[in-house]
C-alpha positions as CSV (number, residue, x, y, z in Angstrom):
1,M,141.7,170.3,118.3
2,E,138.4,170.6,120.0
3,T,136.7,171.7,116.8
4,K,138.1,168.6,115.0
5,K,136.9,166.3,117.7
6,T,133.4,167.8,117.5
7,G,133.4,167.5,113.7
8,M,134.4,163.9,113.8
9,S,131.8,163.1,116.4
10,I,129.0,164.6,114.3
11,L,130.3,162.7,111.2
12,N,130.3,159.5,113.2
13,K,126.8,160.0,114.5
14,T,125.6,160.9,111.0
15,F,127.1,157.7,109.7
16,I,125.6,155.6,112.4
17,A,122.2,157.2,111.9
18,I,122.3,156.5,108.1
19,S,123.5,152.9,108.7
20,I,120.5,152.3,111.1
21,A,118.1,154.0,108.7
22,V,119.3,151.8,105.8
23,S,119.6,148.6,107.9
24,I,116.1,148.4,109.5
25,P,114.1,148.2,106.2
26,L,116.7,145.9,104.7
27,L,116.6,143.5,107.6
28,I,112.8,143.4,107.7
29,S,112.7,142.8,103.9
30,F,115.4,140.1,104.2
31,Y,113.6,138.3,107.1
32,M,110.3,138.3,105.1
33,S,112.0,137.2,101.9
34,Y,114.1,134.6,103.6
35,N,111.2,132.9,105.3
36,K,109.0,133.0,102.3
37,M,111.7,131.5,100.1
38,K,112.4,128.8,102.7
39,G,108.8,127.8,102.9
40,E,108.5,127.7,99.1
41,L,111.7,125.6,98.8
42,S,110.5,123.2,101.5
43,Q,107.1,122.7,99.8
44,S,108.9,122.1,96.4
45,A,111.3,119.6,98.0
46,Q,108.3,117.7,99.6
47,I,106.6,117.5,96.2
48,Q,109.7,116.1,94.6
49,I,110.3,113.6,97.3
50,K,106.7,112.3,97.1
51,S,106.8,112.1,93.4
52,S,110.0,110.0,93.5
53,I,108.3,107.6,95.9
54,T,105.2,107.4,93.8
55,Y,107.3,106.6,90.7
56,S,109.3,104.0,92.6
57,K,106.2,102.2,94.0
58,G,104.8,102.1,90.5
59,L,108.0,100.3,89.4
60,L,107.7,97.9,92.3
61,Y,104.1,97.0,91.4
62,E,105.2,96.3,87.8
63,L,108.0,94.0,89.0
64,D,105.8,92.3,91.6
65,H,103.2,91.6,88.8
66,M,105.9,90.0,86.7
67,A,107.0,87.9,89.6
68,K,103.4,86.7,90.3
69,E,103.0,85.9,86.6
70,G,106.1,83.7,86.8
71,V,108.0,85.8,84.3
72,I,110.8,86.4,86.9
73,S,111.4,85.2,90.5
74,L,110.6,87.4,93.4
75,E,114.3,87.7,94.2
76,E,115.0,88.8,90.7
77,A,112.2,91.3,90.8
78,Q,113.6,92.9,94.0
79,E,117.1,93.0,92.6
80,R,115.8,94.7,89.4
81,A,114.2,97.3,91.6
82,R,117.5,97.9,93.4
83,L,119.3,98.2,90.0
84,T,116.8,100.6,88.5
85,I,116.5,102.9,91.6
86,L,120.1,102.8,92.9
87,G,122.2,101.2,90.2
88,P,124.4,98.1,90.2
89,K,126.9,97.2,93.0
90,N,130.6,98.2,92.4
91,A,133.7,96.3,93.5
92,E,133.3,97.5,97.1
93,G,129.7,96.3,97.3
94,L,128.2,99.8,97.1
95,R,125.6,100.9,94.7
96,D,126.8,103.0,91.8
97,M,124.2,105.7,91.7
98,T,125.6,107.3,88.6
99,Q,123.7,104.5,86.8
100,S,120.4,105.0,88.6
101,K,117.4,105.3,86.3
102,V,115.5,107.6,88.7
103,G,118.2,110.2,89.4
104,S,119.4,108.9,92.8
105,N,122.6,110.6,94.0
106,P,124.5,111.0,97.3
107,R,122.6,114.1,98.2
108,G,119.2,112.5,97.8
109,Y,118.2,108.9,97.1
110,I,115.4,106.3,97.6
111,Y,115.9,103.4,100.0
112,A,113.8,100.7,101.6
113,L,113.6,98.9,104.9
114,T,111.3,96.4,106.7
115,K,109.2,97.2,109.8
116,D,112.0,95.5,111.8
117,G,114.4,98.1,110.5
118,D,116.4,95.9,108.1
119,R,117.6,97.9,105.1
120,V,116.6,95.8,102.0
121,M,117.6,98.5,99.5
122,H,120.2,101.1,100.2
123,P,123.3,102.5,98.3
124,Y,125.7,102.0,101.2
125,K,124.2,100.0,104.0
126,E,122.1,97.2,102.5
127,G,121.4,94.6,105.1
128,V,122.3,96.9,108.0
129,N,119.5,97.3,110.6
130,I,118.6,101.0,111.0
131,I,117.2,100.7,114.5
132,Q,120.3,99.0,115.9
133,E,122.6,101.4,114.0
134,Y,120.8,104.5,115.3
135,A,120.4,103.2,118.9
136,S,122.6,106.0,120.2
137,L,120.5,108.6,118.5
138,G,117.3,108.0,120.5
139,N,114.2,106.8,118.7
140,L,115.3,108.0,115.2
141,G,115.8,104.5,113.8
142,A,112.5,103.2,115.2
143,A,110.7,106.3,113.8
144,L,112.0,105.7,110.3
145,A,110.8,102.2,110.5
146,S,107.4,103.1,112.0
147,E,104.1,103.0,110.2
148,K,103.2,106.1,112.2
149,Y,105.0,108.2,109.6
150,F,103.7,106.5,106.5
151,G,102.5,109.2,104.0
152,K,103.9,112.0,106.1
153,V,107.0,114.1,105.9
154,Y,109.2,113.4,108.9
155,E,111.5,116.2,110.0
156,Y,114.4,115.4,112.3
157,E,117.8,116.7,113.4
158,W,120.6,114.6,111.9
159,T,124.2,114.6,113.2
160,N,126.9,113.4,110.8
161,P,128.8,110.7,112.7
162,K,132.0,111.6,110.9
163,T,132.0,115.4,110.8
164,K,129.7,115.8,113.9
165,E,127.9,118.5,111.9
166,S,124.2,118.8,112.7
167,F,121.4,119.8,110.4
168,M,117.7,119.3,109.8
169,A,116.6,116.5,107.4
170,Y,113.3,115.6,105.8
171,D,112.1,112.1,105.1
172,Y,109.0,110.7,103.4
173,A,107.8,107.1,103.3
174,E,105.1,104.9,101.8
175,Y,104.5,101.2,102.5
176,F,104.7,98.7,99.7
177,E,102.6,95.9,101.2
178,P,103.4,93.0,98.6
179,W,107.0,93.0,99.7
180,G,106.7,94.4,103.2
181,W,109.0,97.3,102.2
182,I,108.9,100.8,103.6
183,V,110.0,102.9,100.7
184,R,111.7,106.1,101.9
185,S,113.3,109.1,100.4
186,G,115.1,111.8,102.3
187,V,117.0,115.0,101.8
188,P,119.1,117.2,104.1
189,S,118.0,120.8,104.6
190,F,121.2,122.3,103.2
191,V,120.4,120.6,99.8
192,I,117.0,122.2,99.8
193,Y,117.9,125.7,101.0
194,G,121.7,126.0,100.7
195,D,122.6,127.8,97.4
196,K,119.4,129.7,96.9
197,L,119.2,131.1,100.5
198,N,122.9,131.9,100.4
199,S,122.4,133.9,97.2
200,L,119.6,135.8,98.9
201,K,121.8,136.6,101.8
202,M,124.6,137.9,99.5
203,F,122.0,140.0,97.6
204,Y,121.0,141.8,100.7
205,I,124.6,142.2,101.9
206,I,125.6,143.8,98.6
207,N,122.6,146.1,98.7
208,Y,123.4,147.2,102.3
209,I,127.0,148.1,101.3
210,N,125.9,149.9,98.2
211,L,123.2,151.9,100.0
212,N,125.6,152.9,102.8
213,Y,128.1,154.1,100.2
214,F,125.5,156.0,98.3
215,Y,124.2,157.9,101.3
216,Q,127.8,158.9,102.3
217,L,128.4,160.6,99.0
């Protein structure tokens, strides 16, 4: 019995040593790959957000020019902007983003508000003041309406009021002076990183299992 116990002890120690030897380089590799991919995805998302704002402002300038030329009224120009960017309103008064001409969707869309915080273009909350709505979240609403962050990516922690789930979000804004609109576009972090980083994690987990199995043969 003592011989068996000694044999099992050596086997266990060998297994632990192999696991550690396999784990350390994999963990280092995973950490480096994870952070590199996260940085690349973040940069890519920022470029996409900025591009969508640039395109939307170009549309607003065209519509504003038509309004100033008397082709359409200012109110019609602004509604055309909403229709093009977010789609028409449905029976519930919400924007149908499946008809957006710029690819707006529930996971990432363009919206606009005034410096006072009034949402003048939004798929769900048009007319709702963002500063008043987010009063319980500190200065988030004021920050999103502040010119301090024009032309910058604003990173903040967002807590879903329904699910209470917290995650990082990224928002970018530029000011459209003719209408006094702050044109913003934001995206939650899980949309940027989610699937790709989860795939990377799974890749390393599978490799860890395979290597442990190989060294035990």
